[in-house]
C-alpha atoms as a printed R data frame, in Angstrom:
    type eleno elety resid chain resno      x       y       z
1   ATOM     1    CA   MET     A     1  0.000   0.000   0.000
2   ATOM     2    CA   SER     A     2  1.369   3.423  -0.903
3   ATOM     3    CA   ILE     A     3  1.568   6.385   1.417
4   ATOM     4    CA   PRO     A     4 -1.564   8.636   1.141
5   ATOM     5    CA   LEU     A     5 -1.162  11.111  -1.739
6   ATOM     6    CA   GLU     A     6 -0.556  14.321   0.262
7   ATOM     7    CA   ALA     A     7  1.835  12.598   2.664
8   ATOM     8    CA   SER     A     8  3.549  11.005  -0.323
9   ATOM     9    CA   LYS     A     9  4.090  14.441  -1.893
10  ATOM    10    CA   ILE     A    10  5.736  15.721   1.286
11  ATOM    11    CA   TYR     A    11  7.809  12.540   1.614
12  ATOM    12    CA   LEU     A    12  8.948  12.527  -2.036
13  ATOM    13    CA   GLY     A    13  9.243  16.262  -2.542
14  ATOM    14    CA   ILE     A    14 10.677  17.438   0.776
15  ATOM    15    CA   LEU     A    15 11.776  14.861   3.367
16  ATOM    16    CA   VAL     A    16 13.806  12.517   1.154
17  ATOM    17    CA   PRO     A    17 15.538  15.235  -0.918
18  ATOM    18    CA   ILE     A    18 16.616  17.237   2.157
19  ATOM    19    CA   SER     A    19 17.903  14.083   3.884
20  ATOM    20    CA   ILE     A    20 21.019  14.393   1.733
21  ATOM    21    CA   ILE     A    21 21.984  17.327   3.964
22  ATOM    22    CA   VAL     A    22 23.084  14.829   6.647
23  ATOM    23    CA   PRO     A    23 25.900  13.104   4.698
24  ATOM    24    CA   ILE     A    24 26.862  16.410   3.032
25  ATOM    25    CA   SER     A    25 27.201  17.998   6.478
26  ATOM    26    CA   LEU     A    26 29.537  15.196   7.525
27  ATOM    27    CA   VAL     A    27 31.599  15.766   4.386
28  ATOM    28    CA   ILE     A    28 31.988  19.456   5.233
29  ATOM    29    CA   ILE     A    29 32.755  18.867   8.925
30  ATOM    30    CA   ASN     A    30 35.035  15.819   8.633
31  ATOM    31    CA   TYR     A    31 36.651  16.271   5.219
32  ATOM    32    CA   LYS     A    32 40.168  16.163   6.689
33  ATOM    33    CA   TYR     A    33 39.598  12.585   7.900
34  ATOM    34    CA   PHE     A    34 38.698  11.207   4.462
35  ATOM    35    CA   PRO     A    35 41.096   9.463   2.063
36  ATOM    36    CA   SER     A    36 41.322  10.865  -1.468
37  ATOM    37    CA   SER     A    37 39.441   7.827  -2.785
38  ATOM    38    CA   ILE     A    38 36.266   9.163  -1.155
39  ATOM    39    CA   ASN     A    39 36.254  12.214  -3.454
40  ATOM    40    CA   PRO     A    40 34.002  10.575  -6.100
41  ATOM    41    CA   LEU     A    41 31.356   9.994  -3.414
42  ATOM    42    CA   ILE     A    42 31.602  13.638  -2.353
43  ATOM    43    CA   ILE     A    43 31.036  14.688  -5.971
44  ATOM    44    CA   TYR     A    44 28.095  12.261  -6.111
45  ATOM    45    CA   LEU     A    45 26.457  13.737  -3.004
46  ATOM    46    CA   PHE     A    46 26.815  17.359  -4.097
47  ATOM    47    CA   SER     A    47 25.651  16.501  -7.622
48  ATOM    48    CA   SER     A    48 22.591  14.752  -6.216
49  ATOM    49    CA   GLY     A    49 21.822  17.698  -3.941
50  ATOM    50    CA   ILE     A    50 22.138  20.229  -6.781
51  ATOM    51    CA   SER     A    51 20.030  18.031  -9.070
52  ATOM    52    CA   ASN     A    52 17.308  17.732  -6.419
53  ATOM    53    CA   LEU     A    53 17.315  21.516  -5.943
54  ATOM    54    CA   PHE     A    54 17.055  22.319  -9.655
55  ATOM    55    CA   THR     A    55 14.351  19.694 -10.155
56  ATOM    56    CA   LYS     A    56 12.351  21.138  -7.261
57  ATOM    57    CA   ILE     A    57 12.675  24.732  -8.490
58  ATOM    58    CA   LEU     A    58 11.816  23.944 -12.114
59  ATOM    59    CA   GLY     A    59  9.027  21.537 -11.174
60  ATOM    60    CA   SER     A    60  7.393  24.095  -8.878
61  ATOM    61    CA   ASN     A    61  7.283  26.489 -11.841
62  ATOM    62    CA   GLY     A    62  5.545  23.962 -14.061
63  ATOM    63    CA   ILE     A    63  8.632  23.140 -16.145
64  ATOM    64    CA   ASN     A    64  9.105  19.563 -17.333
65  ATOM    65    CA   THR     A    65 12.239  18.201 -15.639
66  ATOM    66    CA   MET     A    66 12.438  14.816 -17.348
67  ATOM    67    CA   TYR     A    67 15.414  15.956 -19.425
68  ATOM    68    CA   LEU     A    68 17.328  16.456 -16.154
69  ATOM    69    CA   ASN     A    69 16.794  12.770 -15.355
70  ATOM    70    CA   HIS     A    70 18.379  11.808 -18.674
71  ATOM    71    CA   ILE     A    71 21.382  14.071 -18.085
72  ATOM    72    CA   TYR     A    72 21.768  13.180 -14.417
73  ATOM    73    CA   THR     A    73 21.627   9.421 -15.091
74  ATOM    74    CA   VAL     A    74 24.669   9.694 -17.355
75  ATOM    75    CA   TRP     A    75 26.525  11.962 -14.921
76  ATOM    76    CA   GLU     A    76 25.595   9.764 -11.952
77  ATOM    77    CA   PHE     A    77 26.948   6.657 -13.665
78  ATOM    78    CA   PHE     A    78 30.188   8.435 -14.618
79  ATOM    79    CA   ILE     A    79 30.746   9.396 -10.971
80  ATOM    80    CA   ILE     A    80 29.978   5.875  -9.713
81  ATOM    81    CA   CYS     A    81 32.392   4.455 -12.320
82  ATOM    82    CA   TYR     A    82 35.022   6.890 -11.021
83  ATOM    83    CA   PHE     A    83 34.297   5.789  -7.441
84  ATOM    84    CA   TYR     A    84 34.663   2.075  -8.152
85  ATOM    85    CA   ARG     A    85 37.702   2.619 -10.368
86  ATOM    86    CA   GLU     A    86 39.351   4.087  -7.265
87  ATOM    87    CA   LEU     A    87 37.926   1.456  -4.900
88  ATOM    88    CA   LEU     A    88 38.365  -1.851  -6.740
89  ATOM    89    CA   SER     A    89 41.734  -3.580  -6.738
90  ATOM    90    CA   SER     A    90 41.284  -5.618  -9.936
91  ATOM    91    CA   GLN     A    91 43.418  -3.919 -12.577
92  ATOM    92    CA   LYS     A    92 41.517  -5.712 -15.338
93  ATOM    93    CA   ILE     A    93 38.165  -4.300 -14.238
94  ATOM    94    CA   LYS     A    94 39.637  -0.838 -13.590
95  ATOM    95    CA   LYS     A    95 41.007  -0.840 -17.141
96  ATOM    96    CA   TYR     A    96 37.595  -1.439 -18.728
97  ATOM    97    CA   ILE     A    97 35.483   0.848 -16.524
98  ATOM    98    CA   PRO     A    98 36.068   3.947 -18.737
99  ATOM    99    CA   TYR     A    99 34.949   1.986 -21.812
100 ATOM   100    CA   LEU     A   100 31.872   0.829 -19.912
101 ATOM   101    CA   SER     A   101 30.962   4.404 -19.008
102 ATOM   102    CA   VAL     A   102 31.278   5.501 -22.660
103 ATOM   103    CA   ALA     A   103 29.146   2.549 -23.792
104 ATOM   104    CA   PHE     A   104 26.451   3.484 -21.276
105 ATOM   105    CA   PHE     A   105 26.535   7.081 -22.514
106 ATOM   106    CA   ILE     A   106 25.934   5.853 -26.085
107 ATOM   107    CA   VAL     A   107 23.040   3.663 -24.917
108 ATOM   108    CA   CYS     A   108 21.484   6.689 -23.165
109 ATOM   109    CA   ILE     A   109 21.760   8.768 -26.355
110 ATOM   110    CA   ILE     A   110 20.134   6.004 -28.427
111 ATOM   111    CA   ASN     A   111 17.361   5.683 -25.839
112 ATOM   112    CA   ALA     A   112 16.700   9.450 -25.879
113 ATOM   113    CA   LEU     A   113 16.695   9.613 -29.692
114 ATOM   114    CA   TYR     A   114 14.602   6.552 -30.525
115 ATOM   115    CA   TYR     A   115 12.743   5.223 -27.482
116 ATOM   116    CA   GLN     A   116 12.262   7.661 -24.588
117 ATOM   117    CA   PRO     A   117 12.714  11.309 -25.643
118 ATOM   118    CA   LEU     A   118 13.879  13.923 -23.156
119 ATOM   119    CA   ILE     A   119 10.283  14.791 -22.222
120 ATOM   120    CA   LYS     A   120  9.714  11.236 -20.941
121 ATOM   121    CA   TYR     A   121 11.168   9.432 -17.931
122 ATOM   122    CA   ASN     A   122 14.217   7.336 -18.843
123 ATOM   123    CA   SER     A   123 12.962   4.112 -17.296
124 ATOM   124    CA   TYR     A   124 14.808   1.934 -19.832
125 ATOM   125    CA   THR     A   125 18.323   3.131 -19.042
126 ATOM   126    CA   LYS     A   126 17.791   3.227 -15.271
127 ATOM   127    CA   PRO     A   127 17.642  -0.600 -14.927
128 ATOM   128    CA   ILE     A   128 20.774  -0.914 -17.076
129 ATOM   129    CA   GLU     A   129 22.583   1.499 -14.772
130 ATOM   130    CA   ALA     A   130 21.278  -0.410 -11.757
131 ATOM   131    CA   VAL     A   131 22.576  -3.768 -13.035
132 ATOM   132    CA   LEU     A   132 26.029  -2.324 -13.688
133 ATOM   133    CA   VAL     A   133 26.271  -0.689 -10.255
134 ATOM   134    CA   ILE     A   134 25.078  -3.919  -8.615
135 ATOM   135    CA   TRP     A   135 27.906  -5.693 -10.444
136 ATOM   136    CA   PHE     A   136 30.422  -3.119  -9.170
137 ATOM   137    CA   ALA     A   137 29.144  -3.471  -5.606
138 ATOM   138    CA   ILE     A   138 29.173  -7.274  -5.622
139 ATOM   139    CA   THR     A   139 32.659  -7.295  -7.171
140 ATOM   140    CA   TYR     A   140 33.908  -5.108  -4.325
141 ATOM   141    CA   LEU     A   141 32.319  -7.429  -1.752
142 ATOM   142    CA   MET     A   142 33.957 -10.435  -3.410
143 ATOM   143    CA   GLU     A   143 37.337  -8.716  -3.181
144 ATOM   144    CA   LEU     A   144 36.754  -8.110   0.513
145 ATOM   145    CA   ILE     A   145 35.845 -11.742   1.154
146 ATOM   146    CA   GLU     A   146 39.203 -12.872  -0.221
147 ATOM   147    CA   ASN     A   147 40.998 -11.085   2.633
148 ATOM   148    CA   LEU     A   148 38.118 -10.691   5.063
149 ATOM   149    CA   ASP     A   149 39.797 -10.413   8.465
150 ATOM   150    CA   GLU     A   150 42.504  -8.018   7.328
151 ATOM   151    CA   ILE     A   151 40.312  -5.727   5.263
152 ATOM   152    CA   ILE     A   152 37.062  -5.206   7.185
153 ATOM   153    CA   ASP     A   153 38.455  -2.892   9.870
154 ATOM   154    CA   LYS     A   154 40.450  -0.902   7.337
155 ATOM   155    CA   ASN     A   155 37.527  -0.489   4.926
156 ATOM   156    CA   SER     A   156 34.477  -0.346   7.211
157 ATOM   157    CA   GLY     A   157 33.492   3.104   5.888
158 ATOM   158    CA   PHE     A   158 33.678   1.969   2.273
159 ATOM   159    CA   ILE     A   159 31.697  -1.175   3.149
160 ATOM   160    CA   TYR     A   160 28.754   0.936   4.339
161 ATOM   161    CA   ILE     A   161 28.986   3.183   1.266
162 ATOM   162    CA   ASN     A   162 29.171   0.158  -1.039
163 ATOM   163    CA   SER     A   163 26.189  -1.388   0.774
164 ATOM   164    CA   GLY     A   164 24.251   1.833   0.157
165 ATOM   165    CA   PHE     A   165 24.865   1.620  -3.581
166 ATOM   166    CA   LEU     A   166 24.050  -2.110  -3.624
167 ATOM   167    CA   LEU     A   167 20.777  -1.655  -1.710
168 ATOM   168    CA   TYR     A   168 19.596   1.338  -3.714
169 ATOM   169    CA   PHE     A   169 20.407   0.082  -7.198
170 ATOM   170    CA   SER     A   170 19.209  -3.480  -6.503
171 ATOM   171    CA   GLY     A   171 15.864  -2.092  -5.413
172 ATOM   172    CA   SER     A   172 15.804   0.413  -8.266
173 ATOM   173    CA   PHE     A   173 16.334  -2.332 -10.822
174 ATOM   174    CA   VAL     A   174 13.236  -4.161  -9.590
175 ATOM   175    CA   LEU     A   175 11.193  -0.969  -9.287
176 ATOM   176    CA   PHE     A   176 12.003   0.396 -12.735
177 ATOM   177    CA   THR     A   177 11.307  -3.000 -14.283
178 ATOM   178    CA   ILE     A   178  7.869  -2.963 -12.648
179 ATOM   179    CA   PHE     A   179  7.443   0.680 -13.691
180 ATOM   180    CA   ASN     A   180  7.964  -0.228 -17.353
181 ATOM   181    CA   ILE     A   181  5.222  -2.858 -17.058
182 ATOM   182    CA   PHE     A   182  2.670  -0.745 -15.174
183 ATOM   183    CA   VAL     A   183  3.641   2.680 -16.562
184 ATOM   184    CA   ASN     A   184 -0.013   3.656 -17.160
185 ATOM   185    CA   ASN     A   185 -1.234   2.604 -13.702
186 ATOM   186    CA   THR     A   186 -1.143   5.738 -11.508
187 ATOM   187    CA   ALA     A   187 -1.576   3.899  -8.202
188 ATOM   188    CA   VAL     A   188  1.294   1.519  -8.955
189 ATOM   189    CA   ALA     A   189  3.470   4.411 -10.178
190 ATOM   190    CA   ILE     A   190  2.921   6.321  -6.921
191 ATOM   191    CA   ALA     A   191  3.691   3.216  -4.862
192 ATOM   192    CA   ILE     A   192  6.910   2.681  -6.844
193 ATOM   193    CA   LEU     A   193  7.973   6.287  -6.254
194 ATOM   194    CA   ASP     A   194  7.319   5.908  -2.518
195 ATOM   195    CA   VAL     A   195  9.478   2.784  -2.302
196 ATOM   196    CA   HIS     A   196 12.159   4.358  -4.500
197 ATOM   197    CA   ALA     A   197 12.312   7.376  -2.194
198 ATOM   198    CA   THR     A   198 12.712   5.072   0.808
199 ATOM   199    CA   LEU     A   199 15.595   3.270  -0.895
200 ATOM   200    CA   LEU     A   200 17.208   6.645  -1.572
201 ATOM   201    CA   LEU     A   201 16.767   7.601   2.068
202 ATOM   202    CA   LEU     A   202 18.378   4.336   3.214
203 ATOM   203    CA   MET     A   203 21.284   4.876   0.813
204 ATOM   204    CA   TYR     A   204 21.917   8.329   2.283
205 ATOM   205    CA   ALA     A   205 21.761   6.800   5.781
206 ATOM   206    CA   LEU     A   206 24.367   4.174   4.881
207 ATOM   207    CA   PHE     A   207 26.539   6.879   3.288
208 ATOM   208    CA   THR     A   208 26.284   8.865   6.517
209 ATOM   209    CA   ILE     A   209 27.384   5.884   8.630
210 ATOM   210    CA   GLY     A   210 30.224   5.154   6.221
211 ATOM   211    CA   LEU     A   211 31.460   8.749   6.253
212 ATOM   212    CA   TRP     A   212 31.247   8.813  10.060
213 ATOM   213    CA   LYS     A   213 33.493   5.734  10.213
214 ATOM   214    CA   PHE     A   214 36.395   7.650   8.670
215 ATOM   215    CA   LYS     A   215 36.598   9.891  11.731
216 ATOM   216    CA   LYS     A   216 37.408   6.959  14.022
């Protein structure tokens, strides 16, 4: 069951977007404690915050913001590729990540030109992005398992951040797949947006815990 419509609007439009202030505040306060490899996540958080702000401002003035989703999806994936290129130890995977990001960019252009124009939500490319980020996250976990005892304490912050990406994009993959099936059902669409917002909130919470770990 979805959250009642008015409460859902407040939840989706206000509470979840402003929740990003928590991890951003930690970034500002504790930046000196972070390793340089956390910089892609910092870019991700600020990019997400700016995107949320622009979407809110334009949307409140009756301007279609779907084109921002298309642009942000590409930018978001580039940042996540940058993050995992810094985080993963496999030189083979690190070598091919830039090619993967370019390939995804091409897929997004093809989608915008022939399938989902900029005035429509890019629900076809979102699941593709989700699958790729899930693969990154699982690959990182597999690398940790190989040297579990030695690595966990050293990388506890990154583990929480990685878990945030894994949780959010795993859920998003399922949600956007359902969205493509029930795109014309308003009740289902609202329910999907509610769950998606909750996943986003949980990701920000895990990011916050991960960033806090670097201070210890």
